[in-house]
Phi, psi and omega in degrees: 000144179252138176255139180270123178243149176284113182278344180078195182276128181274111183282327185299311178296325179294319178294322177301314180296318180297317179294321178296318177297318179299315179297318179299310183292324177294316182293321179291326178290328178295317179296324178297316179294322179301316181296327182283341185270007185289340178094032179261132175258104183287152181290164177263149178222141181292329184250027179292138178234148176282140177237158176284127178278143174248158183289346186262002182290148174249129181255121176255117180262135174242114184282171183297334178266009173092003178288144178255124184233128175229125181052045178063019176241134181275136180235147164271176188294326179291318177296320178298318180296320177297319177298314181294324177297316179296320181294316183291333176293325183271317185241096176287143181081018180301138177260141182234137172243127177259119177252101179254138175297148183297341179262005179294143177292140182300325181298326180293320177296323178294322177299319178293319177298319177297320178298320177296318181294318179295332177273003180061040173252117186248348181272077185240136175224163180248142178275136176208160174248152183286136178295146172283137176298151180301133179086358180283143178252153180271000000 
């Protein structure tokens, strides 16, 4: 015969979940910082607004010399398109942020936009910082 005993709250599975969440958030914050350290100076815009970042965004960086960098790996336009095609097959509605240096040639940004369109990724935005009002001090 088996007797039913109240086992109470199981702490071990709860701790496992907490550690997994902690590892997830630490790793995603590291990738966010890596993307910011590439040395790109984004252009200023009068109407720039802050948006809520999601963990699933892909940041495509375009350096001042026209190199395309995603997750610290350099891509040519064909490799980028293959990457975007694989991503769009798995994650429909994927969001992309294009961070172009203010001195980047406009044509390079258009090539990246075309690659997104061919991969059927339409949720694309550009990174910019808000202009300081005239006469404002830092």
